C-alpha positions as CSV (number, residue, x, y, z in Angstrom):
1,M,-64.3,-18.7,-77.8
2,E,-63.9,-16.5,-74.8
3,K,-67.1,-15.9,-72.8
4,P,-68.3,-12.3,-72.3
5,V,-68.3,-10.8,-68.8
6,L,-71.3,-10.1,-66.6
7,H,-71.5,-7.7,-63.6
8,T,-74.3,-6.6,-61.3
9,V,-74.4,-2.9,-60.3
10,L,-76.5,-2.6,-57.1
11,S,-77.1,1.2,-57.2
12,P,-76.8,4.0,-59.8
13,R,-74.2,5.5,-57.5
14,L,-71.9,2.7,-58.4
15,L,-72.3,2.8,-62.1
16,D,-69.3,5.0,-62.9
17,I,-66.8,2.5,-61.4
18,Y,-67.8,-0.1,-64.1
19,D,-66.8,0.0,-67.7
20,V,-70.2,0.3,-69.4
21,S,-68.8,1.0,-72.9
22,N,-69.4,-1.9,-75.4
23,S,-71.8,-3.5,-72.8
24,I,-75.5,-4.3,-72.9
25,V,-77.0,-2.5,-69.9
26,V,-80.2,-4.0,-68.5
27,I,-82.1,-1.3,-66.6
28,I,-83.9,-3.0,-63.7
29,D,-86.7,-1.2,-61.7
30,V,-89.0,-4.0,-60.6
31,F,-91.3,-1.9,-58.5
32,R,-92.6,-0.7,-60.9
33,A,-91.1,1.2,-63.9
34,T,-89.6,-1.6,-65.9
35,S,-92.6,-3.8,-65.2
36,T,-94.9,-1.1,-66.5
37,I,-92.7,-0.5,-69.6
38,A,-92.8,-4.2,-70.5
39,T,-96.5,-4.4,-69.9
40,A,-97.4,-1.3,-71.9
41,L,-95.3,-2.5,-74.9
42,Y,-96.6,-6.1,-74.6
43,N,-100.1,-4.6,-74.8
44,G,-99.4,-2.8,-78.0
45,A,-98.0,0.6,-77.0
46,A,-96.3,2.1,-80.0
47,R,-93.4,3.3,-77.8
48,V,-92.5,4.4,-74.3
49,I,-90.4,7.6,-74.0
50,P,-88.5,7.5,-70.7
51,V,-87.7,11.0,-69.3
52,D,-85.9,12.1,-66.2
53,S,-88.0,15.2,-65.3
54,V,-91.7,16.1,-64.9
55,D,-91.4,19.2,-67.1
56,K,-89.9,17.2,-70.0
57,C,-92.7,14.6,-69.6
58,I,-95.4,17.3,-69.9
59,E,-93.6,18.9,-72.8
60,L,-93.2,15.6,-74.7
61,G,-96.8,14.7,-74.0
62,K,-97.9,17.8,-75.8
63,T,-95.5,17.5,-78.8
64,T,-96.2,13.7,-79.3
65,G,-99.8,13.5,-78.3
66,G,-98.7,10.9,-75.9
67,I,-100.1,9.8,-72.5
68,T,-98.0,11.3,-69.7
69,A,-97.4,9.2,-66.6
70,G,-95.4,9.3,-63.4
71,E,-95.6,9.1,-59.7
72,R,-93.8,10.4,-56.7
73,D,-94.4,8.6,-53.5
74,G,-97.2,6.5,-54.9
75,K,-99.3,9.4,-56.2
76,V,-99.8,10.6,-59.8
77,I,-97.7,13.8,-60.3
78,P,-99.8,16.9,-60.7
79,G,-99.8,17.8,-64.4
80,L,-99.5,14.2,-65.6
81,S,-102.4,12.0,-66.5
82,Y,-101.6,8.5,-65.2
83,G,-99.5,6.6,-62.7
84,N,-96.8,4.0,-62.7
85,S,-99.0,0.9,-62.3
86,P,-98.8,-1.9,-64.9
87,A,-102.6,-2.4,-64.3
88,E,-103.3,1.0,-65.9
89,Y,-102.1,-0.1,-69.3
90,P,-104.3,-2.8,-70.7
91,R,-104.4,-3.4,-74.5
92,S,-107.8,-1.8,-74.7
93,F,-106.3,1.5,-73.5
94,I,-102.6,1.6,-74.6
95,E,-102.6,-0.1,-78.0
96,G,-101.0,2.1,-80.7
97,K,-100.4,5.0,-78.2
98,T,-97.2,6.7,-77.0
99,L,-96.5,6.6,-73.3
100,V,-94.2,9.3,-71.8
101,L,-93.0,8.0,-68.5
102,T,-91.0,9.6,-65.7
103,T,-90.0,7.7,-62.6
104,T,-87.9,8.3,-59.5
105,N,-85.2,5.8,-60.1
106,G,-85.4,3.8,-63.4
107,T,-85.5,6.6,-66.0
108,K,-82.6,8.3,-64.2
109,L,-80.4,5.2,-64.4
110,L,-81.3,4.7,-68.1
111,H,-80.0,8.1,-69.0
112,M,-76.9,7.6,-66.9
113,A,-76.1,4.4,-68.8
114,L,-76.5,6.1,-72.1
115,N,-74.2,8.9,-71.0
116,C,-71.6,6.4,-70.0
117,G,-71.5,5.0,-73.5
118,A,-73.5,1.7,-73.2
119,A,-73.6,-0.2,-76.5
120,E,-77.3,-1.1,-76.0
121,V,-79.8,-0.4,-73.3
122,V,-82.8,-2.7,-72.6
123,T,-85.2,-2.9,-69.7
124,G,-85.8,-5.9,-67.5
125,S,-88.4,-7.0,-65.1
126,F,-89.9,-10.4,-64.0
127,P,-92.8,-9.9,-66.5
128,N,-90.2,-10.0,-69.4
129,L,-87.5,-12.2,-67.7
130,G,-87.4,-14.8,-70.5
131,A,-87.0,-12.3,-73.3
132,V,-84.2,-10.5,-71.5
133,C,-82.3,-13.8,-70.9
134,D,-82.8,-15.0,-74.5
135,H,-81.4,-11.8,-75.8
136,L,-78.3,-11.8,-73.5
137,K,-77.5,-15.3,-74.4
138,Q,-77.7,-14.6,-78.2
139,Q,-75.7,-11.3,-78.3
140,H,-72.3,-12.6,-76.9
141,K,-71.5,-9.2,-75.4
142,N,-70.5,-8.0,-72.0
143,V,-73.5,-7.3,-69.7
144,I,-74.2,-4.9,-66.9
145,L,-77.3,-5.7,-64.8
146,G,-78.1,-2.2,-63.5
147,C,-80.3,-2.1,-60.4
148,S,-82.2,1.3,-60.1
149,A,-82.4,0.9,-56.3
150,W,-84.3,3.5,-54.3
151,K,-82.9,7.0,-54.2
152,D,-79.5,5.4,-54.6
153,K,-80.0,3.0,-51.7
154,F,-79.8,-0.8,-52.3
155,N,-83.1,-2.6,-52.7
156,L,-83.8,-6.3,-52.6
157,E,-86.3,-6.6,-55.5
158,D,-83.9,-5.3,-58.2
159,A,-81.1,-7.5,-57.0
160,L,-83.6,-10.4,-56.9
161,F,-84.3,-9.9,-60.6
162,A,-80.6,-9.7,-61.4
163,G,-80.3,-13.1,-59.6
164,A,-83.1,-14.5,-61.7
165,V,-81.3,-13.4,-64.9
166,I,-78.0,-14.8,-63.7
167,S,-79.6,-18.1,-62.9
168,E,-80.7,-18.5,-66.5
169,V,-77.6,-17.1,-68.3
170,K,-74.6,-17.9,-66.1
171,D,-73.3,-20.7,-68.3
172,H,-72.8,-18.2,-71.1
173,F,-70.8,-15.6,-69.1
174,T,-67.6,-15.3,-67.0
175,I,-68.9,-14.0,-63.7
176,H,-66.3,-12.9,-61.1
177,C,-68.5,-10.4,-59.3
178,D,-69.6,-10.7,-55.7
179,S,-72.8,-8.7,-56.2
180,S,-73.8,-11.1,-58.9
181,L,-73.0,-14.1,-56.6
182,M,-75.1,-12.5,-53.9
183,A,-78.0,-11.8,-56.2
184,N,-78.0,-15.3,-57.6
185,D,-77.8,-16.9,-54.2
186,M,-80.6,-14.8,-52.9
187,Y,-82.8,-15.6,-55.9
188,E,-82.1,-19.4,-55.6
189,L,-83.0,-19.2,-51.9
190,H,-86.3,-17.5,-52.4
191,R,-87.5,-18.3,-55.9
192,A,-90.1,-20.8,-54.7
193,D,-91.7,-18.3,-52.3
194,M,-91.4,-14.9,-54.0
195,F,-94.7,-13.4,-52.9
196,N,-93.8,-13.9,-49.2
197,F,-90.2,-12.8,-49.7
198,I,-91.1,-9.4,-51.3
199,R,-93.4,-8.6,-48.3
200,R,-90.2,-8.1,-46.3
201,T,-88.8,-5.4,-48.6
202,T,-88.9,-1.7,-47.7
203,H,-90.6,-1.0,-51.1
204,W,-93.4,-3.4,-50.2
205,H,-94.1,-1.5,-47.1
206,R,-93.9,1.8,-48.9
207,L,-96.2,0.9,-51.8
208,A,-98.5,-1.5,-50.0
209,S,-99.6,1.4,-47.8
210,Y,-101.1,2.9,-51.0
211,G,-103.1,-0.3,-51.7
212,L,-100.7,-1.6,-54.4
213,E,-100.2,-5.2,-53.2
214,S,-101.6,-6.8,-56.4
215,D,-99.3,-4.6,-58.4
216,L,-96.3,-5.8,-56.5
217,E,-97.2,-9.5,-56.8
218,Y,-97.7,-9.0,-60.6
219,C,-94.2,-7.4,-60.7
220,V,-92.5,-10.6,-59.5
221,T,-94.6,-12.9,-61.8
222,P,-92.3,-14.2,-64.6
223,N,-93.1,-13.9,-68.3
224,S,-96.5,-12.3,-68.1
225,A,-95.4,-9.6,-70.7
226,N,-92.6,-11.4,-72.4
227,I,-91.2,-8.9,-74.9
228,L,-87.8,-7.0,-75.0
229,P,-88.0,-3.2,-74.7
230,V,-84.9,-1.8,-76.5
231,Y,-83.8,1.9,-76.3
232,K,-83.6,3.4,-79.8
233,N,-83.4,7.1,-80.7
234,G,-85.1,8.3,-77.5
235,D,-87.8,5.6,-77.4
236,L,-88.2,2.2,-75.8
237,V,-89.7,-0.1,-78.5
238,V,-90.2,-3.8,-78.9
C-alpha cells in the first residue's frame, strides 16, 4: 500500500503553492492560539469558534452567548472579554461554554486552508501532540503541517512543533520535503532542552516582555491537553 505524502508549509504566504485538496491540514500556532484552543476544549469548552476579525468575534459573541477572546500585541483587544492565554481557560471557567477566538496568525491560516479545499482541518500544539500524531497515523491521508508563522514571517516554534509531529509519524508517510527535514532535524537537536531553546525565539522576546514566560513554557509542554480539535461547520470541537 502506497504511503501518503507529508509536507510542512513554513508560512501562510506559501500555502497556495501546495495542493491542499484531499489533505488533512494541521494548523500550528504554538504561541499561543492552538495551545489555547486545545486547552479550552480539554477543559470542557463546548466549542471554539475561530474568526479572522474582531468585528466578527464581537458579533458572534452576542449571537452565541459565547466568551469573546483575542489579543493584539499581547493585550486584550478593546471590545473583547479575554485574552489568548491558555491559563485563562481552566475547567472551572470554560466548561460547557462557547469560546469565540480571534488571533493574529492562526485563525487566518485556518480560513485560508478551508478556502483552498482542505479535506479536514485540525489544530496542533505541543499540549495535544499525541492526539494529533495518533490521528494522522490512523487516517492514511496526505498531510500538510501548516505553520501560522508571525505576520507571514517564519518562526521557530511552529516549525519545532512540525518537527515533533514528523518525529512521531515519519514511518507512515513519504516525506520528500526540505522544510519537513529541517523541522525534524531542529526538533531532534533541541527536544531535550526545549525551555532554553524557545528563549532564543523572537516570539519569546515579544511575549516575555508582557510577563508571559509561564504561558510560553506551557505551550511547549507535550500532552498536557491531549485532545484533537477538529473543524466542523464553523466550530472547533473535540
